[in-house]
PDB file of N, CA, C and O in Angstrom, chain B, residues numbered from 101:
ATOM      1  N   MET B 101      30.553   1.931   4.244  1.00  0.00           N
ATOM      2  CA  MET B 101      31.111   3.229   3.673  1.00  0.00           C
ATOM      3  C   MET B 101      30.855   3.760   2.334  1.00  0.00           C
ATOM      4  O   MET B 101      30.951   3.022   1.354  1.00  0.00           O
ATOM      5  N   SER B 102      30.601   4.737   2.252  1.00  0.00           N
ATOM      6  CA  SER B 102      30.203   5.594   0.858  1.00  0.00           C
ATOM      7  C   SER B 102      31.344   6.079   0.339  1.00  0.00           C
ATOM      8  O   SER B 102      32.417   6.189   0.932  1.00  0.00           O
ATOM      9  N   PHE B 103      31.060   6.420  -0.975  1.00  0.00           N
ATOM     10  CA  PHE B 103      32.149   6.968  -1.706  1.00  0.00           C
ATOM     11  C   PHE B 103      31.842   8.279  -1.946  1.00  0.00           C
ATOM     12  O   PHE B 103      30.748   8.761  -2.241  1.00  0.00           O
ATOM     13  N   ILE B 104      33.433   9.086  -1.721  1.00  0.00           N
ATOM     14  CA  ILE B 104      33.162  10.422  -1.668  1.00  0.00           C
ATOM     15  C   ILE B 104      33.528  11.275  -2.952  1.00  0.00           C
ATOM     16  O   ILE B 104      34.725  11.517  -3.109  1.00  0.00           O
ATOM     17  N   GLU B 105      32.836  11.645  -3.673  1.00  0.00           N
ATOM     18  CA  GLU B 105      33.186  12.107  -4.888  1.00  0.00           C
ATOM     19  C   GLU B 105      33.737  13.561  -4.768  1.00  0.00           C
ATOM     20  O   GLU B 105      33.115  14.617  -4.658  1.00  0.00           O
ATOM     21  N   THR B 106      35.087  13.320  -4.820  1.00  0.00           N
ATOM     22  CA  THR B 106      35.793  14.561  -4.447  1.00  0.00           C
ATOM     23  C   THR B 106      37.671  14.236  -4.861  1.00  0.00           C
ATOM     24  O   THR B 106      38.303  13.200  -4.654  1.00  0.00           O
ATOM     25  N   PRO B 107      38.107  15.403  -5.421  1.00  0.00           N
ATOM     26  CA  PRO B 107      39.700  15.310  -6.047  1.00  0.00           C
ATOM     27  C   PRO B 107      40.466  14.144  -5.097  1.00  0.00           C
ATOM     28  O   PRO B 107      39.957  13.689  -4.073  1.00  0.00           O
ATOM     29  N   ARG B 108      41.778  13.748  -5.623  1.00  0.00           N
ATOM     30  CA  ARG B 108      42.710  13.347  -4.692  1.00  0.00           C
ATOM     31  C   ARG B 108      43.446  14.137  -3.828  1.00  0.00           C
ATOM     32  O   ARG B 108      43.682  15.328  -4.034  1.00  0.00           O
ATOM     33  N   PHE B 109      43.792  13.540  -2.921  1.00  0.00           N
ATOM     34  CA  PHE B 109      44.661  14.369  -1.984  1.00  0.00           C
ATOM     35  C   PHE B 109      45.581  14.993  -2.750  1.00  0.00           C
ATOM     36  O   PHE B 109      46.107  14.412  -3.700  1.00  0.00           O
ATOM     37  N   PRO B 110      45.930  16.498  -2.349  1.00  0.00           N
ATOM     38  CA  PRO B 110      46.732  17.147  -3.251  1.00  0.00           C
ATOM     39  C   PRO B 110      48.061  16.284  -3.318  1.00  0.00           C
ATOM     40  O   PRO B 110      48.394  15.500  -2.429  1.00  0.00           O
ATOM     41  N   ASP B 111      48.744  16.508  -4.420  1.00  0.00           N
ATOM     42  CA  ASP B 111      50.037  15.540  -4.714  1.00  0.00           C
ATOM     43  C   ASP B 111      51.353  16.548  -4.169  1.00  0.00           C
ATOM     44  O   ASP B 111      52.347  16.130  -3.575  1.00  0.00           O
ATOM     45  N   ASP B 112      51.127  17.695  -4.466  1.00  0.00           N
ATOM     46  CA  ASP B 112      52.349  18.763  -3.980  1.00  0.00           C
ATOM     47  C   ASP B 112      52.500  18.416  -2.430  1.00  0.00           C
ATOM     48  O   ASP B 112      53.634  18.400  -1.950  1.00  0.00           O
ATOM     49  N   ILE B 113      51.331  18.123  -1.591  1.00  0.00           N
ATOM     50  CA  ILE B 113      51.346  18.105  -0.050  1.00  0.00           C
ATOM     51  C   ILE B 113      51.857  16.761   0.216  1.00  0.00           C
ATOM     52  O   ILE B 113      52.848  16.630   0.935  1.00  0.00           O
ATOM     53  N   SER B 114      51.130  15.516  -0.421  1.00  0.00           N
ATOM     54  CA  SER B 114      51.620  14.492   0.028  1.00  0.00           C
ATOM     55  C   SER B 114      53.194  14.172  -0.517  1.00  0.00           C
ATOM     56  O   SER B 114      53.646  13.302   0.229  1.00  0.00           O
ATOM     57  N   TYR B 115      53.995  14.476  -1.334  1.00  0.00           N
ATOM     58  CA  TYR B 115      55.149  14.419  -1.614  1.00  0.00           C
ATOM     59  C   TYR B 115      55.865  14.557  -0.265  1.00  0.00           C
ATOM     60  O   TYR B 115      55.791  15.469   0.560  1.00  0.00           O
ATOM     61  N   GLY B 116      56.656  13.294  -0.248  1.00  0.00           N
ATOM     62  CA  GLY B 116      57.688  13.463   1.122  1.00  0.00           C
ATOM     63  C   GLY B 116      57.030  13.343   2.562  1.00  0.00           C
ATOM     64  O   GLY B 116      57.613  13.718   3.579  1.00  0.00           O
ATOM     65  N   SER B 117      55.542  12.690   2.549  1.00  0.00           N
ATOM     66  CA  SER B 117      55.076  12.572   3.672  1.00  0.00           C
ATOM     67  C   SER B 117      55.424  11.043   4.266  1.00  0.00           C
ATOM     68  O   SER B 117      55.718  10.140   3.481  1.00  0.00           O
ATOM     69  N   LYS B 118      55.374  10.849   5.540  1.00  0.00           N
ATOM     70  CA  LYS B 118      55.506   9.469   6.119  1.00  0.00           C
ATOM     71  C   LYS B 118      54.104   8.953   6.624  1.00  0.00           C
ATOM     72  O   LYS B 118      53.043   9.550   6.808  1.00  0.00           O
ATOM     73  N   GLY B 119      54.423   7.810   6.764  1.00  0.00           N
ATOM     74  CA  GLY B 119      53.361   6.908   7.277  1.00  0.00           C
ATOM     75  C   GLY B 119      52.723   5.522   6.863  1.00  0.00           C
ATOM     76  O   GLY B 119      53.185   4.886   5.916  1.00  0.00           O
ATOM     77  N   GLY B 120      51.784   5.133   7.509  1.00  0.00           N
ATOM     78  CA  GLY B 120      51.193   3.999   7.242  1.00  0.00           C
ATOM     79  C   GLY B 120      50.623   3.084   8.403  1.00  0.00           C
ATOM     80  O   GLY B 120      50.765   3.457   9.567  1.00  0.00           O
ATOM     81  N   PRO B 121      50.069   2.058   8.150  1.00  0.00           N
ATOM     82  CA  PRO B 121      49.326   1.311   9.005  1.00  0.00           C
ATOM     83  C   PRO B 121      50.126   0.808  10.225  1.00  0.00           C
ATOM     84  O   PRO B 121      51.269   0.359  10.137  1.00  0.00           O
ATOM     85  N   SER B 122      49.374   0.933  11.452  1.00  0.00           N
ATOM     86  CA  SER B 122      49.988   0.532  12.789  1.00  0.00           C
ATOM     87  C   SER B 122      48.845  -0.631  13.414  1.00  0.00           C
ATOM     88  O   SER B 122      47.638  -0.467  13.236  1.00  0.00           O
ATOM     89  N   TRP B 123      49.347  -1.704  14.093  1.00  0.00           N
ATOM     90  CA  TRP B 123      48.177  -2.898  14.655  1.00  0.00           C
ATOM     91  C   TRP B 123      48.542  -2.505  16.170  1.00  0.00           C
ATOM     92  O   TRP B 123      49.517  -1.885  16.595  1.00  0.00           O
ATOM     93  N   ASN B 124      47.453  -3.062  16.847  1.00  0.00           N
ATOM     94  CA  ASN B 124      47.731  -3.510  18.144  1.00  0.00           C
ATOM     95  C   ASN B 124      47.710  -4.878  18.395  1.00  0.00           C
ATOM     96  O   ASN B 124      46.781  -5.683  18.316  1.00  0.00           O
ATOM     97  N   THR B 125      48.823  -5.012  18.697  1.00  0.00           N
ATOM     98  CA  THR B 125      49.080  -6.313  18.959  1.00  0.00           C
ATOM     99  C   THR B 125      49.772  -6.839  20.068  1.00  0.00           C
ATOM    100  O   THR B 125      50.825  -6.251  20.313  1.00  0.00           O
ATOM    101  N   SER B 126      49.375  -8.115  21.074  1.00  0.00           N
ATOM    102  CA  SER B 126      49.881  -8.585  22.023  1.00  0.00           C
ATOM    103  C   SER B 126      50.891  -9.539  22.028  1.00  0.00           C
ATOM    104  O   SER B 126      50.402 -10.574  21.573  1.00  0.00           O
ATOM    105  N   VAL B 127      51.819  -9.668  22.259  1.00  0.00           N
ATOM    106  CA  VAL B 127      52.833 -10.658  22.062  1.00  0.00           C
ATOM    107  C   VAL B 127      52.613 -11.582  23.791  1.00  0.00           C
ATOM    108  O   VAL B 127      52.467 -10.962  24.844  1.00  0.00           O
ATOM    109  N   ILE B 128      52.637 -12.814  23.710  1.00  0.00           N
ATOM    110  CA  ILE B 128      52.556 -13.607  25.134  1.00  0.00           C
ATOM    111  C   ILE B 128      53.587 -14.371  24.830  1.00  0.00           C
ATOM    112  O   ILE B 128      53.547 -14.910  23.725  1.00  0.00           O
ATOM    113  N   THR B 129      54.613 -14.588  25.592  1.00  0.00           N
ATOM    114  CA  THR B 129      55.623 -15.734  25.877  1.00  0.00           C
ATOM    115  C   THR B 129      54.996 -16.765  26.591  1.00  0.00           C
ATOM    116  O   THR B 129      54.464 -16.580  27.686  1.00  0.00           O
ATOM    117  N   LEU B 130      55.050 -18.101  25.877  1.00  0.00           N
ATOM    118  CA  LEU B 130      54.908 -19.233  26.897  1.00  0.00           C
ATOM    119  C   LEU B 130      55.735 -19.890  27.444  1.00  0.00           C
ATOM    120  O   LEU B 130      56.921 -19.615  27.261  1.00  0.00           O
ATOM    121  N   ASN B 131      55.383 -20.882  28.220  1.00  0.00           N
ATOM    122  CA  ASN B 131      56.468 -21.385  29.012  1.00  0.00           C
ATOM    123  C   ASN B 131      57.475 -21.969  28.363  1.00  0.00           C
ATOM    124  O   ASN B 131      58.644 -21.915  28.743  1.00  0.00           O
ATOM    125  N   SER B 132      56.969 -22.720  27.072  1.00  0.00           N
ATOM    126  CA  SER B 132      57.893 -23.210  26.401  1.00  0.00           C
ATOM    127  C   SER B 132      59.094 -22.551  25.705  1.00  0.00           C
ATOM    128  O   SER B 132      60.115 -23.166  25.394  1.00  0.00           O
ATOM    129  N   GLY B 133      58.829 -20.937  25.437  1.00  0.00           N
ATOM    130  CA  GLY B 133      59.622 -20.550  25.301  1.00  0.00           C
ATOM    131  C   GLY B 133      59.088 -19.523  23.770  1.00  0.00           C
ATOM    132  O   GLY B 133      59.449 -18.430  23.335  1.00  0.00           O
ATOM    133  N   TYR B 134      58.170 -20.461  23.359  1.00  0.00           N
ATOM    134  CA  TYR B 134      57.554 -19.589  22.055  1.00  0.00           C
ATOM    135  C   TYR B 134      56.778 -18.493  22.466  1.00  0.00           C
ATOM    136  O   TYR B 134      56.505 -18.332  23.656  1.00  0.00           O
ATOM    137  N   GLU B 135      56.310 -17.547  21.385  1.00  0.00           N
ATOM    138  CA  GLU B 135      55.552 -16.698  21.569  1.00  0.00           C
ATOM    139  C   GLU B 135      54.480 -16.751  20.765  1.00  0.00           C
ATOM    140  O   GLU B 135      54.571 -17.133  19.598  1.00  0.00           O
ATOM    141  N   LYS B 136      53.283 -16.344  21.355  1.00  0.00           N
ATOM    142  CA  LYS B 136      51.953 -16.292  20.703  1.00  0.00           C
ATOM    143  C   LYS B 136      51.566 -14.956  20.465  1.00  0.00           C
ATOM    144  O   LYS B 136      51.828 -14.131  21.340  1.00  0.00           O
ATOM    145  N   ARG B 137      50.998 -14.601  19.455  1.00  0.00           N
ATOM    146  CA  ARG B 137      50.554 -13.275  18.923  1.00  0.00           C
ATOM    147  C   ARG B 137      49.389 -12.952  18.831  1.00  0.00           C
ATOM    148  O   ARG B 137      48.921 -13.450  17.807  1.00  0.00           O
ATOM    149  N   ASN B 138      48.430 -12.180  19.551  1.00  0.00           N
ATOM    150  CA  ASN B 138      47.097 -11.861  19.457  1.00  0.00           C
ATOM    151  C   ASN B 138      46.673 -10.479  18.843  1.00  0.00           C
ATOM    152  O   ASN B 138      46.669  -9.542  19.642  1.00  0.00           O
ATOM    153  N   LYS B 139      46.325 -10.216  17.578  1.00  0.00           N
ATOM    154  CA  LYS B 139      45.726  -9.068  16.943  1.00  0.00           C
ATOM    155  C   LYS B 139      44.530  -8.512  17.854  1.00  0.00           C
ATOM    156  O   LYS B 139      43.500  -9.159  18.043  1.00  0.00           O
ATOM    157  N   ASN B 140      44.737  -7.430  18.317  1.00  0.00           N
ATOM    158  CA  ASN B 140      43.466  -6.712  19.113  1.00  0.00           C
ATOM    159  C   ASN B 140      42.410  -5.962  18.218  1.00  0.00           C
ATOM    160  O   ASN B 140      41.191  -5.910  18.380  1.00  0.00           O
ATOM    161  N   TRP B 141      43.117  -5.443  17.319  1.00  0.00           N
ATOM    162  CA  TRP B 141      42.331  -4.790  16.315  1.00  0.00           C
ATOM    163  C   TRP B 141      42.186  -5.683  14.779  1.00  0.00           C
ATOM    164  O   TRP B 141      43.100  -6.161  14.109  1.00  0.00           O
ATOM    165  N   THR B 142      40.539  -5.708  14.483  1.00  0.00           N
ATOM    166  CA  THR B 142      40.323  -6.043  13.339  1.00  0.00           C
ATOM    167  C   THR B 142      41.021  -5.061  12.122  1.00  0.00           C
ATOM    168  O   THR B 142      41.317  -5.741  11.139  1.00  0.00           O
ATOM    169  N   ASN B 143      41.194  -4.286  12.045  1.00  0.00           N
ATOM    170  CA  ASN B 143      41.748  -3.516  11.024  1.00  0.00           C
ATOM    171  C   ASN B 143      42.632  -2.713  11.675  1.00  0.00           C
ATOM    172  O   ASN B 143      42.634  -2.396  12.864  1.00  0.00           O
ATOM    173  N   ALA B 144      43.654  -2.296  10.491  1.00  0.00           N
ATOM    174  CA  ALA B 144      44.888  -1.624  11.178  1.00  0.00           C
ATOM    175  C   ALA B 144      44.076   0.149  11.169  1.00  0.00           C
ATOM    176  O   ALA B 144      43.001   0.617  10.792  1.00  0.00           O
ATOM    177  N   ARG B 145      45.509   0.745  11.908  1.00  0.00           N
ATOM    178  CA  ARG B 145      44.787   2.476  12.183  1.00  0.00           C
ATOM    179  C   ARG B 145      45.723   2.880  11.401  1.00  0.00           C
ATOM    180  O   ARG B 145      46.706   2.139  11.383  1.00  0.00           O
ATOM    181  N   TYR B 146      45.774   3.923  10.655  1.00  0.00           N
ATOM    182  CA  TYR B 146      46.246   4.494   9.564  1.00  0.00           C
ATOM    183  C   TYR B 146      47.165   6.096  10.012  1.00  0.00           C
ATOM    184  O   TYR B 146      46.465   6.985  10.497  1.00  0.00           O
ATOM    185  N   SER B 147      48.093   6.269   9.898  1.00  0.00           N
ATOM    186  CA  SER B 147      48.472   7.553  10.547  1.00  0.00           C
ATOM    187  C   SER B 147      49.520   8.235   9.492  1.00  0.00           C
ATOM    188  O   SER B 147      50.356   7.464   9.021  1.00  0.00           O
ATOM    189  N   TYR B 148      49.559   9.521   9.096  1.00  0.00           N
ATOM    190  CA  TYR B 148      50.507   9.842   8.328  1.00  0.00           C
ATOM    191  C   TYR B 148      51.071  11.312   9.002  1.00  0.00           C
ATOM    192  O   TYR B 148      50.449  11.917   9.876  1.00  0.00           O
ATOM    193  N   ASP B 149      52.059  11.656   8.561  1.00  0.00           N
ATOM    194  CA  ASP B 149      52.481  12.931   8.679  1.00  0.00           C
ATOM    195  C   ASP B 149      52.979  13.702   7.194  1.00  0.00           C
ATOM    196  O   ASP B 149      53.858  13.401   6.386  1.00  0.00           O
ATOM    197  N   VAL B 150      51.938  14.888   7.246  1.00  0.00           N
ATOM    198  CA  VAL B 150      52.025  15.682   5.864  1.00  0.00           C
ATOM    199  C   VAL B 150      52.628  17.009   6.095  1.00  0.00           C
ATOM    200  O   VAL B 150      52.547  17.851   5.201  1.00  0.00           O
ATOM    201  N   ALA B 151      53.233  17.281   7.222  1.00  0.00           N
ATOM    202  CA  ALA B 151      53.716  18.345   7.357  1.00  0.00           C
ATOM    203  C   ALA B 151      55.025  19.208   6.501  1.00  0.00           C
ATOM    204  O   ALA B 151      55.278  20.411   6.430  1.00  0.00           O
ATOM    205  N   TYR B 152      55.792  17.822   5.825  1.00  0.00           N
ATOM    206  CA  TYR B 152      56.694  18.239   5.061  1.00  0.00           C
ATOM    207  C   TYR B 152      56.367  18.846   3.852  1.00  0.00           C
ATOM    208  O   TYR B 152      57.182  19.543   3.248  1.00  0.00           O
ATOM    209  N   GLY B 153      55.076  18.604   3.395  1.00  0.00           N
ATOM    210  CA  GLY B 153      54.544  19.041   2.020  1.00  0.00           C
ATOM    211  C   GLY B 153      53.972  20.300   2.372  1.00  0.00           C
ATOM    212  O   GLY B 153      53.667  20.999   1.406  1.00  0.00           O
ATOM    213  N   ILE B 154      53.752  20.762   3.483  1.00  0.00           N
ATOM    214  CA  ILE B 154      53.144  22.417   3.559  1.00  0.00           C
ATOM    215  C   ILE B 154      53.925  23.043   3.571  1.00  0.00           C
ATOM    216  O   ILE B 154      54.768  22.943   4.462  1.00  0.00           O
ATOM    217  N   LYS B 155      54.021  23.992   2.583  1.00  0.00           N
ATOM    218  CA  LYS B 155      55.140  24.902   2.628  1.00  0.00           C
ATOM    219  C   LYS B 155      54.574  26.574   2.763  1.00  0.00           C
ATOM    220  O   LYS B 155      55.244  27.462   3.290  1.00  0.00           O
ATOM    221  N   THR B 156      53.203  26.767   2.167  1.00  0.00           N
ATOM    222  CA  THR B 156      52.601  27.964   2.280  1.00  0.00           C
ATOM    223  C   THR B 156      51.515  27.985   2.785  1.00  0.00           C
ATOM    224  O   THR B 156      51.017  26.927   3.170  1.00  0.00           O
ATOM    225  N   GLN B 157      50.933  29.038   2.906  1.00  0.00           N
ATOM    226  CA  GLN B 157      49.503  29.325   3.727  1.00  0.00           C
ATOM    227  C   GLN B 157      48.485  28.970   2.715  1.00  0.00           C
ATOM    228  O   GLN B 157      47.341  28.796   3.136  1.00  0.00           O
ATOM    229  N   ALA B 158      48.715  28.832   1.426  1.00  0.00           N
ATOM    230  CA  ALA B 158      47.624  28.307   0.484  1.00  0.00           C
ATOM    231  C   ALA B 158      47.767  26.655   0.543  1.00  0.00           C
ATOM    232  O   ALA B 158      46.761  25.946   0.555  1.00  0.00           O
ATOM    233  N   GLU B 159      48.786  26.237   0.570  1.00  0.00           N
ATOM    234  CA  GLU B 159      48.925  24.691   0.669  1.00  0.00           C
ATOM    235  C   GLU B 159      48.531  24.159   1.760  1.00  0.00           C
ATOM    236  O   GLU B 159      48.199  22.974   1.736  1.00  0.00           O
ATOM    237  N   LEU B 160      48.460  25.058   3.230  1.00  0.00           N
ATOM    238  CA  LEU B 160      47.636  24.609   4.393  1.00  0.00           C
ATOM    239  C   LEU B 160      46.124  24.981   4.324  1.00  0.00           C
ATOM    240  O   LEU B 160      45.392  24.253   4.994  1.00  0.00           O
ATOM    241  N   LEU B 161      45.492  26.062   3.580  1.00  0.00           N
ATOM    242  CA  LEU B 161      44.178  26.207   3.273  1.00  0.00           C
ATOM    243  C   LEU B 161      43.716  24.912   2.550  1.00  0.00           C
ATOM    244  O   LEU B 161      42.854  24.244   3.122  1.00  0.00           O
ATOM    245  N   ALA B 162      44.249  24.437   1.221  1.00  0.00           N
ATOM    246  CA  ALA B 162      44.058  23.559   0.629  1.00  0.00           C
ATOM    247  C   ALA B 162      43.765  22.101   1.491  1.00  0.00           C
ATOM    248  O   ALA B 162      42.819  21.316   1.430  1.00  0.00           O
ATOM    249  N   LEU B 163      44.856  22.105   2.216  1.00  0.00           N
ATOM    250  CA  LEU B 163      44.568  20.750   3.252  1.00  0.00           C
ATOM    251  C   LEU B 163      43.232  20.695   4.024  1.00  0.00           C
ATOM    252  O   LEU B 163      42.300  19.906   3.870  1.00  0.00           O
ATOM    253  N   VAL B 164      43.368  21.772   4.934  1.00  0.00           N
ATOM    254  CA  VAL B 164      42.110  22.052   5.585  1.00  0.00           C
ATOM    255  C   VAL B 164      40.652  21.769   4.832  1.00  0.00           C
ATOM    256  O   VAL B 164      39.712  21.122   5.295  1.00  0.00           O
ATOM    257  N   ASP B 165      40.719  22.370   3.668  1.00  0.00           N
ATOM    258  CA  ASP B 165      39.518  22.286   2.858  1.00  0.00           C
ATOM    259  C   ASP B 165      39.458  20.793   2.225  1.00  0.00           C
ATOM    260  O   ASP B 165      38.385  20.214   2.052  1.00  0.00           O
ATOM    261  N   TYR B 166      40.395  20.373   1.981  1.00  0.00           N
ATOM    262  CA  TYR B 166      40.346  18.727   1.643  1.00  0.00           C
ATOM    263  C   TYR B 166      39.505  18.004   2.878  1.00  0.00           C
ATOM    264  O   TYR B 166      38.383  17.510   2.760  1.00  0.00           O
ATOM    265  N   PHE B 167      40.196  18.046   3.928  1.00  0.00           N
ATOM    266  CA  PHE B 167      39.375  17.388   5.107  1.00  0.00           C
ATOM    267  C   PHE B 167      38.015  17.734   5.323  1.00  0.00           C
ATOM    268  O   PHE B 167      37.139  16.888   5.500  1.00  0.00           O
ATOM    269  N   ASN B 168      37.788  19.164   5.309  1.00  0.00           N
ATOM    270  CA  ASN B 168      36.298  19.703   5.198  1.00  0.00           C
ATOM    271  C   ASN B 168      35.491  18.978   4.558  1.00  0.00           C
ATOM    272  O   ASN B 168      34.477  18.551   5.111  1.00  0.00           O
ATOM    273  N   ARG B 169      35.769  18.714   3.337  1.00  0.00           N
ATOM    274  CA  ARG B 169      35.217  18.058   2.042  1.00  0.00           C
ATOM    275  C   ARG B 169      34.901  16.418   2.454  1.00  0.00           C
ATOM    276  O   ARG B 169      33.812  15.847   2.510  1.00  0.00           O
ATOM    277  N   VAL B 170      36.058  15.972   2.677  1.00  0.00           N
ATOM    278  CA  VAL B 170      35.613  14.479   2.967  1.00  0.00           C
ATOM    279  C   VAL B 170      35.298  14.074   4.735  1.00  0.00           C
ATOM    280  O   VAL B 170      35.388  13.003   5.336  1.00  0.00           O
ATOM    281  N   GLY B 171      34.964  15.243   5.121  1.00  0.00           N
ATOM    282  CA  GLY B 171      34.265  14.958   6.960  1.00  0.00           C
ATOM    283  C   GLY B 171      35.254  14.489   7.709  1.00  0.00           C
ATOM    284  O   GLY B 171      34.958  13.543   8.438  1.00  0.00           O
ATOM    285  N   GLY B 172      36.724  15.017   7.747  1.00  0.00           N
ATOM    286  CA  GLY B 172      37.414  14.390   8.588  1.00  0.00           C
ATOM    287  C   GLY B 172      38.659  13.513   8.415  1.00  0.00           C
ATOM    288  O   GLY B 172      39.450  13.631   7.479  1.00  0.00           O
ATOM    289  N   LYS B 173      38.733  12.814   9.196  1.00  0.00           N
ATOM    290  CA  LYS B 173      40.197  11.604   9.016  1.00  0.00           C
ATOM    291  C   LYS B 173      39.480  10.855   7.965  1.00  0.00           C
ATOM    292  O   LYS B 173      40.007   9.875   7.438  1.00  0.00           O
TER     293      LYS B 173
END
């Protein structure tokens, strides 16, 4: 993974956002009643909702510009 020389994600948009990591895990119940958990992904998948922080057209354009500079997700 390469380093992206870009400013931080806009603070005014990130304030009040929700999200974090999620995992794909299978839970198998054994005959004894115990459970075994299998982690299907090596890394977590992160998902955030920043809609709360977008209040103006300028903030939306700043968000789009940010994602264009960093190349997407």
